[in-house]
N, C-alpha and C positions, 0 to 999 in steps of 0.2 A: 373593501374596507381594510385598513391596516390591522394586522393581527394583534398588536399591542393595544390598540383602541378597543377591539372586540373583547379582549381579555379584561380590560378595565371596566367596560360596560357590564359584562357578566358578573364581575366581582361586586359592583355596586348593586346590581339587582339581587344578588344573593344576600348582601347585607340588609337591603330593604325587606326581603322576605323574612329573614330571621328576626329582624326588629319587629315586624308586624305580628309574627307568631308570639313573641314575648309579650308585646303589648296586649294581645288578645287574651293570653293566659292570666296576666295581671288583672285585666278588667273583669274576667270571670271570677277570679278569687275575691275581688272586692265586692261584687254583687252577691256572691254566696255568703260572705261574712255579714253583709247587711241583712240578708234574709234570716240568718241564724239569730242575729241580735233582735230583730223584730219578733221572732218566734219566742225567744226567751222572755221578752218584755210582756208579750201577751199571756205567757204562762200556760200555753196550750189551749187557749180559748178559741173556739171555732168562730167562723165568720157569721154563722147564723145566730149567734148570741144566746146559746143554750144556757149559759150561767151568768148572764148579765145582772141577775138579781142580787148577786153577791157584791158587797161594797168593795172588796179587794179587787175583784175582777173589773169592776167599773173604773177604778183608779188605773188599773193596768191599761184598759182600753183608752182612757183619756191620755195617759202618758204616751202610748203608741201613736195616737192621733197627733199629738203635739210634736213628736219626733219626726213624723212624716211631714208636718208643715215646716219644721226647721230643717230643711234639707241640708245634706252634707255639702259644704262649700267646695270640696274637691270635684264633685260632680257638676257644679255650675261654674267652674273656673273659666270655661270658654265663653259662657254667656255674659260674663261681666263686661261692662263697657269700660272704656279707658278712663272716663271721668270717675267711675266707682273705684278703680284701682288707684287713681291719684289720691282720692279721699282716704283709702285704706293706708296709703303710704304717709299720710299726714301732710301732703303737699297742697299749697294754695294756688298753684298755677293752673291755667286752663289747658284744654286739650290742644288748642292751637299753639300755645307756648311750648308745650311738651314736644310737639312735632318740629317746631322751629329749633329748639335746642338739639333735637336729634339730627336735624340737617346740618347744623353748625358742627356738631361732634363728628359726623361722617365726613364733612369737607376737610376738617383739620386732620383727622387720621389719614384720609386718603391722600391729602397733600404731602404729609410726612413720608408715607410709604412710597409715593411717586418720586419724591426728591431723593429718596435713598437708592433709587435705581432698580426697583423690583419690576417684575414682568406685569403684563396686563391682567393676567388671571389673579395674581396676588392683590393688585390694586382694586380689581372688581370685588373680590371677596372682602377686602378691608372696608370698602364702601357699604356693602350689604351688612356686614357685622356692625359697623359704626352707626348705621341708621336703624336697623331692626333689632339686632342682638344686644348690644351694649346698653342702650337706654332701658330696654325691658329688664335686663339683668340688674341694673342699678335700682330700678323701680321695685323689683322683687326683693332686693336686699333691704331697702328702706322699709318696705311693708313688714318683712319678718322682724326687723329690729324694733319697729313700733309695736308689733304684736307681742314680742317678748317682754318689752317694758310694761305694756298694759297687763300682761298676765302676772308679772312679778308683783304688781301692786294691787291686783284684784282681791286677794284674801284680806288684806288690810282694809280695803274700802268696804267690803262686805261686813267685816267685824265692826267697823265704825258705824255703818248703817244699823247693825243689830243693836248696838249700845244706845243709839239715838232713838230707835223705835221702842226699846224697853223703857226708856226714860219718858215716854209719852208723846214724842214728837210725831207729827204726821209723816206719811211716806214722802210726799213731795218736798217737805222741808228737810227731811233727812237726806234726800238726794241732792238738794241744793247745798247743804252743808258739806257733803262729800265733794261735790264739784268745786266748792270754794277752797277746801282745805288741801285737796290733792292737786298736784301739778302734772303736766305731761298728758299722755293719752287717756288715762283714767279720769282725770278732771275734765278733759274735753268731752268725752263720751257721756259722763254723768251730766254735764251741762247741756248736751243735746237732748238727753232724756227729760231733763227738767223743762227745757224750752218747749218740747213737744207736749208735755203735760199741761203747760200753761195755755196752749191753744186748743186743748180739749181732747188730745189723743190719749186713749186708755194706756195705763202703765204696761200691760202685757205687750201691746203693739209697739210701744216705744222701745221696750227692751229687746223685742224681736228685731226691730230695725237696727238697734245697736249690734245685734248678732250678725247682721248682714255687713255692717261696716267693719266689724272685727270678727272674721270667720274662724273662731276657735271653739273647740269642744266645750271648754269651760264656760264661755259666754252663752253657748246654746243651752248648757245645763242651767245657767242663770235664767235665761228666757223661759225655758220649760218649767222651772220651779215657780216662777212668778205667774205663769199662765195657769198652772195647776192650782196655785193658791187662790187665784181669782175665781176659779170654778168651785173649789171645795170650801173656801172660807177659813182655812187654817191659819195659824199664826205665821206671819211673814218673818218675824224676827227669828223664830226657831228654824225656819227653812234656810234663811241666809246664814245663820250660824252653822248649821249642818253642812251647807254648801261650802263655806269657807274651810271647814275641817276636811272635807273631801278633796278640795283643791290642794291644800297643804299636804295631804296624804299622797296625792298624785305627784307632787313635787318630790317628796321623799322617794317614792317608787321610781320616778324617772332618774334621779341621781343614783339610785342603787343599780338600775339597769345600765346606766352609763359606766359605772365603775366595773360591773361584771363583764361588760362587752368591750372594755378598752383594750384588753389584750388581743381579742379577735380583730378589732379594727386596726391595731398596729400591725398585726401579721398580714392582714389584707393589703394594707398600704405598701408593705415591703414586697409582698409577692407581686402586686400590680406594677410597682416601679422597677422591679428587677430586670425584666426584659428591655425596658426602655434604657435603663442605665447601661446594660451590657451592650446594646446596639450602639449607643452613643460612644462608649469606650472603644468599640471596634472601629467606629467611623474615624476616630482620630488616631488610633494606634495602628490599624491595618486596613486602610481604605480599600485597597485592591481586593481584599478578601470579601468584604461586605458589599462592595459596589455591584456585585453580580445581581443582588436583589433589586437594584434600582434600574438596571439597563437590560437585563435578559428577560424575555417573556415569561419563562418559567419562574424566574425569581420574583417578578411582579405578582404572579398568581400566589406564590408562597407567602409573599409579604402581605397581600390582601387577606389571605386566609388567616394568617397569624393575627392581624389586626382585628378581624371579625371575631375569632375565638377569644381573643383577649377582652374584647368588649363584652362578649357573653359571659365570660368568667367573672369580670368585674361586676356585672349586673347581678349575677347569682350570689356572689359574696356580699354585695350590698344588701340584697334582699334577706340574706341569712342573718346579718348582724345589725340590721336597722330595725329596732323594735320600737313600735309606737305605743305609748302609754296614754 
């Protein structure tokens, strides 16, 4: 086997091993965080139910149970069908149409790259990215944009429901009024909840189904609050009013975190882009000096190692400055 091919294979295996180790550590940190959250919610109550006679502990147990039922959408990302992802993005096309558009996009991009005179490897990679990568990326961006718009209007919708409930209107009519007055994702989802109620689906289940279509923590909070209200019989208007205030407080905290971490993000972008900019400048200013990295076996190993450690550094910096609220 050619020495350069062997070096390339070893470098790729090293990248895969380091990537797997990082993914394993991230998965362990998420599971530990989830266990701590459930322990805090239970308030130290043991599984044998030694203090279940207390009303506060019973509410904590009910909340923990509902949070278990409303699973974190990140853990079920791989289990979602393509039709569910299309609904989350707000698209009305079918799965067959999505794959048809993906094939057309891949054919167009591959044809453009082939006509430009690129090699077979570049053409093949373009076809793979055009068929699998780019459509999924566009679908993900549409989903995030729809979720962001839904979340920005959710507090106003909850406050509107609160005013209608305090005015003596039934829950179903309040949901119908919100679906009629609000446009976009919030109106569509409230309309779905009202339609499910008309066919006999209980309100907690209808809201929980909305949480599956819009996998956001705030929507899961809404579903959990409605489910707890249905069990305890407390005032729904007070719960929705408090939930709206909590969501607005989360908005303020998120904006504060973004403002405090903006300097760190700018520094990370500059540090991450600096090696690429320097290498590009050397490529055009002194090609003979940097071409050793592309043609010599030792240079290829050094280049692969530099890319590997750059990816690890970018991942670490991203984890340090990416705060979730």
